[in-house]
N, C-alpha and C positions, 0 to 999 in steps of 0.2 A: 292296733293290737300291741301287746307288750313285746319287748325285745326278745330275740331268740334265746332259748335256754338249751344248750347242748346236753346238759346233765339230765333235765326232764325228758328230753327226746330219747336219750339212751335208755333211761330206766323204763320208760313206757314201752319202748321197742322190745326190751328183754322180757318184760312182763307179758307182753302179747305173744312173744315167741314161745313162752312156756305153754300156752294154750293152743299152739299150732296143731296139735294132734286132733283137735276137734274142729278146726276151721277148714272150710272147703278151699279157701284161697288165702292162706296165711300171709302171703306177700302183700296183699291188699290191706289186711288188718294191721300188719306191722307198720306199713307206710303211713296209714291214716293215724295210728296211735302216736307215732313219733312226730308227725306233723302237728297234731293238736297239742301235744305236750310241749314240744319245742317252742310253739307260739304262745304258751301260757294261757291257753283258752280256759275260760271260766264258765261260760254257758254254751254247751255243746248240744245241738239239736239234730236228730236224725229223722228225715221224712221218708217213710217206707211205703212201697206199693203193695207189699204183702207181709209175710212173716219176716221179722228182723233177723239178722244173721250175726256172724262174728264181728262185723264192723261195729255194732253197738257195744260189744264187750271190749273192743279195742279202744273206744272212747272212754269206757269206764276205767280202763287201765291208765289212760291219759289223765282223767279227772282225779285219780288217786294221787298223781304227782303234782297237779296244779291246785288241788283243793277245789276243783270245779264241780259242775253238775251236768248230768247227761239226761236229756229228754228225748224219748222216742215217740213219734207221732205215727199212729196206726189208723187204717181206714175203718176198722170195726172190731166187735168183740171176738169174733172167730180168730182174727189175726193176733189179738192180744193173748188169748189163751194158748195159741200155738207158739207164740214167741216166748212166753214165760216157761213153757215146757221145754222148748229148744235150748234156751239159755241156762236153765237150771238155777243154781244158786247165784249165778252172775246177774240174774234179773233183779235181785235185791238192790243192786247198785245203780239201777236205771229207773227213771220216772216215766211211766207209760201214760200216754194221752191218746184218746180217740177223737179224731176230728179232721178238719181240713187244714193241711199244713200252711197253705198260702195265707189263710185268714189268721191262724194262730201266730205266725211269724210277723204279722203286721201289728199285732196287739200284745198278747201275753208274753211272747218271746222276741220282742223287737230288739232287745239288748244282746241277743246271741252274737257270739264272736267266732263261732266255728259251726258251720252248717253242712250236713251230709244229706244229699238228695239222691234218691233212687230214680234214675232216668227212665225206668219203666213207668213212672207216673206220667200220665198224659200231659199234665200241666207243669212239668218239671221246670221249664223256663220261666213260667209265671211265678213259681215259688222262689226262684233266684231273684227275680225283680222285687218280690215282696221283701226279701232280705235287704236288698239295696235301699228300698223305700222305708224299711223299718227304722233304720237309722241308728245303729250303734255308733256313737261319736268317734270311737277309736278304730272303726272299720271292722271287717270280718273276712274270714277265709271260707270259701264255699267250694265243696267237692261234690261232683256228680259221679256216681258209680253206675255200672252197667251202661256205659256211655257209647260203646261201639255201635255204629249205625244210626245214632240219634242226631248227628250233626253237632256243630259247635254252638255254644251259647253266644248270643249277641247282646252285649251289655254296654251301655254308654259309659265311657270313661274307664273301663276295666278290660284287661287282656285275659283271654282264656287259653289255656294250654291243654291239649289232649295227651295224656300219658298212657303208653301201652302196658299198663299194669292190670292184671286180672282181665275183666271184661271191659276195660277202658275207664280211665278217670279223667274228668274235666276239672281243672283247677282254676279258680278265679279268686283274685284278691280284690276286695272292695275297699278302697282307700278311706282314710279318716275323713270325716266331714269338716270343712272349714268352719271356723268359729266366726260368727257375724257380730261385729261390734255395735252396729246400729247407732253409731255416733256417741256411744256412752263413754265418757272419759271422766274418771275421778268422781263418779256418782252423779254426773251431770249429762243431760242430753244436749244435742246440738242440731242445728239445721242451717242450710245455706239460704240466704235471702237475696233476692234480686230487686234492685230499685232502679227505676228509669227516670232520669231527669227530664221533666216535661218541657223544659226550655231548650236543652241541647240535644235530647234524644239519646244521650249516653247511658249505658247500662253499668251499674255499680254492683258487684257481687261481694258479699261479706258473710262471715260466719257468726252465728249467735249461739252462745251456750246458756242453758237455763236448767234449773233443777227439775227433777221428775215431778210430774203432776201439774206443771205450769205450761201454758201455751203463749206463744208470742205471735201476734198477727203482723204480717208484713204490710 
Protein backbone atom coordinates (compact mmCIF):
# COMPACT_ATOMS: atom_id res chain seq x y z
CA UNK A 1 0.00 0.00 0.00
CA UNK A 2 1.00 3.63 -0.39
CA UNK A 3 2.78 5.54 2.37
CA UNK A 4 0.74 6.94 5.26
CA UNK A 5 -0.97 10.30 4.71
CA UNK A 6 -1.80 12.10 7.95
CA UNK A 7 -3.63 14.82 6.01
CA UNK A 8 -5.99 12.36 4.31
CA UNK A 9 -6.60 10.54 7.58
CA UNK A 10 -7.48 13.76 9.40
CA UNK A 11 -9.84 15.02 6.70
CA UNK A 12 -11.61 11.67 6.43
CA UNK A 13 -11.93 11.48 10.21
CA UNK A 14 -13.49 14.93 10.42
CA UNK A 15 -15.80 14.22 7.51
CA UNK A 16 -17.02 11.03 9.18
CA UNK A 17 -17.36 12.83 12.50
CA UNK A 18 -19.93 15.17 10.95
CA UNK A 19 -22.23 12.25 10.19
CA UNK A 20 -21.85 10.85 13.71
CA UNK A 21 -25.38 11.78 14.67
CA UNK A 22 -26.66 9.10 12.27
CA UNK A 23 -24.10 6.44 13.10
CA UNK A 24 -24.81 3.81 15.74
CA UNK A 25 -21.11 3.51 16.54
CA UNK A 26 -19.34 6.61 15.24
CA UNK A 27 -16.06 5.63 16.90
CA UNK A 28 -15.85 2.58 14.62
CA UNK A 29 -16.74 4.59 11.50
CA UNK A 30 -14.22 7.32 12.29
CA UNK A 31 -11.43 4.83 12.93
CA UNK A 32 -12.09 2.93 9.70
CA UNK A 33 -12.36 6.11 7.64
CA UNK A 34 -9.08 7.52 8.98
CA UNK A 35 -7.30 4.19 8.50
CA UNK A 36 -8.43 3.83 4.88
CA UNK A 37 -7.67 7.42 3.94
CA UNK A 38 -4.35 7.47 5.78
CA UNK A 39 -3.23 4.42 3.80
CA UNK A 40 -4.35 6.09 0.53
CA UNK A 41 -6.66 3.18 -0.30
CA UNK A 42 -7.94 3.23 -3.88
CA UNK A 43 -10.25 0.21 -4.08
CA UNK A 44 -12.21 -0.30 -0.86
CA UNK A 45 -14.54 -3.29 -0.58
CA UNK A 46 -17.12 -4.01 2.14
CA UNK A 47 -18.46 -7.56 2.55
CA UNK A 48 -21.75 -7.38 4.47
CA UNK A 49 -23.76 -10.12 6.13
CA UNK A 50 -26.89 -7.98 6.11
CA UNK A 51 -27.80 -4.33 5.60
CA UNK A 52 -24.72 -2.12 5.33
CA UNK A 53 -24.13 0.50 8.00
CA UNK A 54 -22.24 3.71 8.65
CA UNK A 55 -18.98 1.88 7.93
CA UNK A 56 -19.75 2.08 4.20
CA UNK A 57 -20.27 5.83 4.49
CA UNK A 58 -16.99 6.03 6.40
CA UNK A 59 -15.19 4.47 3.44
CA UNK A 60 -16.99 6.85 1.08
CA UNK A 61 -15.55 9.74 3.11
CA UNK A 62 -12.09 8.16 2.79
CA UNK A 63 -12.54 7.64 -0.96
CA UNK A 64 -13.34 11.34 -1.32
CA UNK A 65 -9.86 12.11 0.03
CA UNK A 66 -7.93 9.47 -1.91
CA UNK A 67 -9.84 9.57 -5.20
CA UNK A 68 -10.74 5.95 -4.63
CA UNK A 69 -13.79 3.76 -5.10
CA UNK A 70 -16.05 1.95 -2.61
CA UNK A 71 -17.75 -1.36 -3.44
CA UNK A 72 -20.32 -2.88 -1.10
CA UNK A 73 -21.05 -6.61 -1.56
CA UNK A 74 -24.48 -7.67 -0.32
CA UNK A 75 -26.12 -11.12 -0.15
CA UNK A 76 -29.42 -10.22 -1.88
CA UNK A 77 -31.91 -7.71 -3.28
CA UNK A 78 -33.66 -7.18 0.04
CA UNK A 79 -30.41 -6.11 1.69
CA UNK A 80 -29.65 -3.85 -1.26
CA UNK A 81 -32.96 -2.01 -0.99
CA UNK A 82 -32.67 -1.64 2.78
CA UNK A 83 -29.08 -0.41 2.51
CA UNK A 84 -29.87 2.33 -0.03
CA UNK A 85 -32.78 3.48 2.12
CA UNK A 86 -30.62 3.48 5.26
CA UNK A 87 -27.73 5.40 3.72
CA UNK A 88 -29.87 7.93 1.85
CA UNK A 89 -27.93 10.25 -0.43
CA UNK A 90 -24.69 8.69 0.75
CA UNK A 91 -25.53 5.57 -1.24
CA UNK A 92 -24.77 7.46 -4.48
CA UNK A 93 -21.07 7.36 -3.55
CA UNK A 94 -21.02 3.57 -3.20
CA UNK A 95 -21.14 0.81 -5.84
CA UNK A 96 -23.46 -1.96 -4.67
CA UNK A 97 -22.96 -5.54 -5.85
CA UNK A 98 -25.00 -8.66 -5.07
CA UNK A 99 -22.98 -11.85 -4.85
CA UNK A 100 -20.54 -14.01 -2.93
CA UNK A 101 -17.73 -11.90 -1.48
CA UNK A 102 -15.18 -14.70 -1.52
CA UNK A 103 -15.57 -15.30 -5.25
CA UNK A 104 -15.76 -11.61 -6.17
CA UNK A 105 -12.57 -10.77 -4.27
CA UNK A 106 -10.73 -13.52 -6.14
CA UNK A 107 -11.76 -12.14 -9.53
CA UNK A 108 -13.43 -8.77 -10.08
CA UNK A 109 -11.94 -7.09 -7.01
CA UNK A 110 -8.62 -8.87 -6.61
CA UNK A 111 -6.81 -5.50 -6.76
CA UNK A 112 -8.58 -4.22 -3.62
CA UNK A 113 -6.22 -2.63 -1.11
CA UNK A 114 -8.67 -2.09 1.77
CA UNK A 115 -11.26 -4.72 2.65
CA UNK A 116 -13.88 -4.56 5.38
CA UNK A 117 -15.46 -7.89 6.37
CA UNK A 118 -18.52 -8.44 8.56
CA UNK A 119 -17.55 -11.25 10.92
CA UNK A 120 -21.21 -12.27 11.12
CA UNK A 121 -20.59 -13.87 7.72
CA UNK A 122 -20.05 -17.59 8.28
CA UNK A 123 -17.15 -17.68 5.83
CA UNK A 124 -15.48 -14.46 7.00
CA UNK A 125 -12.12 -16.18 7.40
CA UNK A 126 -12.34 -17.68 3.90
CA UNK A 127 -13.04 -14.18 2.56
CA UNK A 128 -9.84 -12.99 4.23
CA UNK A 129 -7.91 -15.81 2.52
CA UNK A 130 -9.46 -14.79 -0.79
CA UNK A 131 -8.02 -11.29 -0.32
CA UNK A 132 -4.63 -12.80 0.38
CA UNK A 133 -4.85 -15.07 -2.66
CA UNK A 134 -6.30 -12.35 -4.89
CA UNK A 135 -3.00 -10.66 -4.95
CA UNK A 136 -2.80 -6.90 -4.92
CA UNK A 137 0.96 -6.62 -5.54
CA UNK A 138 1.20 -3.74 -3.07
CA UNK A 139 -0.56 -5.59 -0.27
CA UNK A 140 -3.84 -4.84 1.48
CA UNK A 141 -5.32 -3.89 4.83
CA UNK A 142 -8.19 -6.12 5.98
CA UNK A 143 -10.56 -5.18 8.81
CA UNK A 144 -13.09 -7.52 10.36
CA UNK A 145 -15.90 -5.86 12.31
CA UNK A 146 -18.38 -7.45 14.75
CA UNK A 147 -15.39 -9.56 15.75
CA UNK A 148 -16.03 -10.19 19.46
CA UNK A 149 -16.61 -13.88 20.12
CA UNK A 150 -15.51 -14.93 16.63
CA UNK A 151 -11.91 -15.84 17.43
CA UNK A 152 -8.80 -14.46 15.79
CA UNK A 153 -7.99 -14.89 12.11
CA UNK A 154 -5.29 -17.39 11.21
CA UNK A 155 -3.37 -16.15 8.21
CA UNK A 156 0.04 -17.37 7.09
CA UNK A 157 2.61 -14.61 7.11
CA UNK A 158 0.29 -11.96 8.55
CA UNK A 159 -0.30 -10.80 12.10
CA UNK A 160 -3.84 -10.09 13.31
CA UNK A 161 -4.73 -7.71 16.14
CA UNK A 162 -8.07 -7.54 17.94
CA UNK A 163 -9.00 -3.98 18.86
CA UNK A 164 -11.68 -3.26 21.51
CA UNK A 165 -13.52 -0.74 19.34
CA UNK A 166 -17.27 -1.05 18.91
CA UNK A 167 -18.16 -4.75 18.65
CA UNK A 168 -14.50 -5.59 18.08
CA UNK A 169 -12.21 -5.07 15.10
CA UNK A 170 -9.74 -7.58 13.68
CA UNK A 171 -6.94 -5.82 11.81
CA UNK A 172 -4.65 -7.68 9.42
CA UNK A 173 -2.11 -6.25 7.02
CA UNK A 174 -1.27 -8.45 4.06
CA UNK A 175 2.23 -7.61 2.88
CA UNK A 176 3.28 -6.72 -0.65
CA UNK A 177 4.04 -9.68 -2.86
CA UNK A 178 7.66 -10.28 -3.75
CA UNK A 179 8.49 -9.74 -7.39
CA UNK A 180 9.82 -12.84 -9.12
CA UNK A 181 12.62 -12.23 -11.60
CA UNK A 182 12.57 -15.68 -13.23
CA UNK A 183 16.13 -15.16 -14.38
CA UNK A 184 15.16 -12.26 -16.64
CA UNK A 185 18.01 -9.80 -16.95
CA UNK A 186 18.27 -7.09 -19.57
CA UNK A 187 15.62 -8.73 -21.76
CA UNK A 188 17.33 -12.12 -21.61
CA UNK A 189 16.39 -15.30 -19.82
CA UNK A 190 18.89 -17.59 -18.17
CA UNK A 191 19.22 -21.08 -16.79
CA UNK A 192 21.73 -23.08 -14.79
CA UNK A 193 23.32 -26.00 -16.63
CA UNK A 194 25.06 -28.96 -14.99
CA UNK A 195 27.58 -30.98 -17.00
CA UNK A 196 29.18 -34.16 -15.74
CA UNK A 197 32.64 -35.12 -17.00
CA UNK A 198 32.27 -38.76 -18.02
CA UNK A 199 35.97 -39.42 -17.46
CA UNK A 200 36.47 -37.88 -14.02
CA UNK A 201 32.87 -37.79 -12.74
CA UNK A 202 33.26 -34.11 -11.80
CA UNK A 203 30.22 -31.84 -12.01
CA UNK A 204 30.55 -28.43 -13.68
CA UNK A 205 27.81 -25.85 -13.08
CA UNK A 206 27.53 -22.77 -15.25
CA UNK A 207 24.91 -20.20 -16.23
CA UNK A 208 23.69 -19.59 -19.78
CA UNK A 209 21.76 -16.50 -20.84
CA UNK A 210 19.69 -16.51 -24.01
CA UNK A 211 17.03 -14.32 -25.63
CA UNK A 212 13.31 -14.93 -25.08
CA UNK A 213 11.81 -17.58 -27.30
CA UNK A 214 15.02 -19.60 -27.65
CA UNK A 215 15.86 -22.77 -25.81
CA UNK A 216 19.24 -24.28 -25.11
CA UNK A 217 19.50 -27.96 -24.50
CA UNK A 218 22.06 -29.08 -21.96
